[in-house]
N, C-alpha and C positions, 0 to 999 in steps of 0.2 A: 486617206486615213480620216475617219469621222469620229466625233465625239459621241459616244453612246449616251452617256450622262452629260449634263452641263458641268462645266469647270466649277469645282467648289472650293471655296475658301473658308476655312474653319477659324473662327476668332478664338485665340488662346492667350493665356498669359505668357509673355516671353520669359525665357529661361536664361537670360544673359548673365544673371547673378549666380547661377548654379555652378558647382565645380565642373571644370573641363573634363570631358569624356574623350579618352585617347584609344579606346578600343570598343568594338561593337561585335557582338555575337549574333550570327545570322542563322536562321533555320528556314528551309523550304520543304513543304510537303504537299502533294496532291492528296486531298482528303477523300477523294472518291465518294463525295457527298455523304460522308459519315458512316459507310458501309464497308464491310470486308469484301475480299475478292469474291466475284460472282454474286454480290449483293446478298450473301446468306445471312448476315446478322448486322444490326445496327450497332456501331462500335464507337460512336462520337464521345461518350463519356469516358472510355478508356483512353481514347486519343487525347483528350483533354489533360487526363492525369499524366500521360507520358510527356507531352510537350512542355508541362510544367517543370520536369525535372532537368531539362536541357539548359535552363537559365538564359534563353535567347532574348536579346533585346529587340530584335525584329524577326517577325514570323510571317513568311510569304506563304499564302495559301492559294491552291487552285482547286477547281470543282468544289467550291464551298456553296451550300445552299443559303439563299436569302430567305425562301419560304417554299413549302410544298404541302399544300392542302391534304392530299391523300395520305402522304406519310404522317402528317400530324394526326390524322384520324385513326391510323392503323397501328402505329408503333407506340407502345406503352409509355416508353421513357423519352418520347420526343420532346426536345426543349421548346419552351414558349418563345424565347428570343431566336433571332436568326443564328445560324450555326457560327458565324464569325464572332458574334457577340457572345455566344455561349463559350466559345473557346478562349476569348479575351478575358472574360471573367474579371477578377481582380488583379491579374498579372500584367496585362497590357492595357493601360487606360485609354489609349488611342487606337482608332482603327479606321481603316477606309475600305469601302466595298465597291466593286465594279461589276455591274450586272451585264453578263454577256448573253446567255441564252434564256429566253422567255417562252414558257409553254403554258397551256390551260391551267395547270395546277400550281405553278410556281416559277421560280427562276434560279439560276446560279451563275457564278462567275468567280472572279479573283478577289482576294482580300489581302490587306496588310495589317497586322497588328504591331503596334509600336509602344515602347516604353518612353519615347521622346515625342513632344508635341509635333503633330502633323499640321504644317502651316497651310498647305493646300494639296488638293489631288484632282485628277481627272482620269476618266476612264475612256480610252481611245478604242473605237471599234476597227479592228483590222480584219474582219471577216472578208473573205475573197468572193465566194460564190457558194450557192447551194445552202443547205440547211445548217452546216456547221458554223457556229458563232464563236469568234474568238476576240480577245481584247488584251490591251496593254493598260495595267493600272499604274499611273505615274503619280507618286507622292513625293512631296518635298518636306523634309524633316528638319526641325530645329534641334541640332545636337549641341549641348553646351560647350563653348570653347572652340567650336569648329565652324567651317563654312556650312551653308545649307547642304544637306545630304539628300541626294536624289535616289529613290527607290523605285523600280519598275518590276512589278509582278507580271510574269508572262506565261501564257498558255497558248502554244502555237498549233497550227493544224495538222492533220494526219497526211495531207498530200504534199509531196516533195515541192511541187509547183507552188502551192499555197505558202509553204514555209518560207520559200526563198523570197517571195513578194513580201511576207510579213517581217522578215529579217531586214528587208530594204526599208520598210516603214519604221521599224524600230531604230535603224541607223539615222533616218530622217528626224526622229524624235530626239536622239541624242545629239544631234547637230545644233539643236536649240538649247542644250544645257551648257552652262559655263564650263570652259575648258579645264579650269582648275578645281571644279567641284567634285567631291567624292560621289561616285556613282555605283549602285549595286543593282544588278539586273539578275533576278533569280525566278526559277519556275520550271515548268514542264515545257521543254522545247520540242518534244516528239521527234528529236533529230537523230534517228537511228542510223543514218548514213554518215553521222559525224561531219557535217559540212558547215555548221554554224560557226565554229570557232575562227576559222580563217576569215570568214566574211566580217564577223564582229571585231576581230583584231585589226584587220586591214582598214575598215571603214570607220570604226569607232574607238579603236584603242583600248578595247576590252580584253581582259585575260580571264581565262577560266580558272577557278580556284583549284581544282583537282588536277587539272593538266599542268597548272604552274607548280604546285607543291608536291605532287606525287608522280608526275610524268604521264599520267593517262586520266581519262574521264572515268568517273564513278558510275558503276552499273547499278541501276535502280529498279528495273522492271523486267519481269514480274517480281514482286517483293520476295516471294519465297524461293525463287530460283532465278536471281537476277542475271540477265543476259544482255540487255540493252541499256545504253547510257543515255536516257531520255531527260533526266533532270539535271539542271546546271546552276551554278552560281558564278556570274561574271562580275568583274570589278575593274574600276578605273580610279586612279588617284588615291589608292590605299594598299597597304602591304597585306598579304594573306598568309595565315598560319593555322595549324591544328584543323585542317580539313578532315571531316569525318563522315562516312557513311553509316548511318544508324540502321544495322542489319540484323541484330539479334532480337530475340523476343524482349519486349512485346512488339517492337516496331514491324517485324516481318509479318504480323498478323493484323495490323491496324488499317492497312490500305492496299491497293495494288502496286503502289509505288513506295520505295524506301525514301525516307527523308535525308537531306544533306545538311551539314552544319559546317560552319567556318568561323574563325575569329578574324577580324579585320582590324589592323592598326592604322589610325587616322594620322 
């Protein structure tokens, strides 16, 4: 497991005097680089309007563009800022970005948008072989009145063999996190065979929000006719409630994946 970007510590004013926070609302979405299914239309402004309505404290993003020169030249309403900054706007004052895939015209990766200070973050390269680039974006948050909260934004590979190795690397990362710290691991696991839950529960003590609260994983792909449970929210040292699949319009037309949301009690 390699660090794609150097570990970054962000100097921030501490929030120790702020009122204690006892619950966190989490949202995860594969943004499909801001385009609709089959890349027919640029939809990022509509996606920003939609995510604002959820009231999430933490927003886990996958397939978010840092920059793309060709799209910027061809798309009329292409934002000047990176996509994660455009989505953060005034709602999420803190954000972290982990660049995974780099190509001649730009790059994309995972991002975390947060209403809480991000004390430090690191993007870990878990690519296995070939051109497919994958990463784990690990952020440490300062949540008032709580321990440091660890948030890991995940996008795993398409190959079953690669995913199993990447899950192992994720478990190795979690072994370095304090045993009593709240942990949220969310994103696109591409786990259509549904093998990740057993690995993460046995090796890392993680529970999946929908499997725990509803008895089954949420189907999220493809968005308009969801058949596969690819997106997940795993949690340790927090209670889960109000797990929701955002499946109606406009969500079903904003990406090729449906977003997931859950309320966590700390």
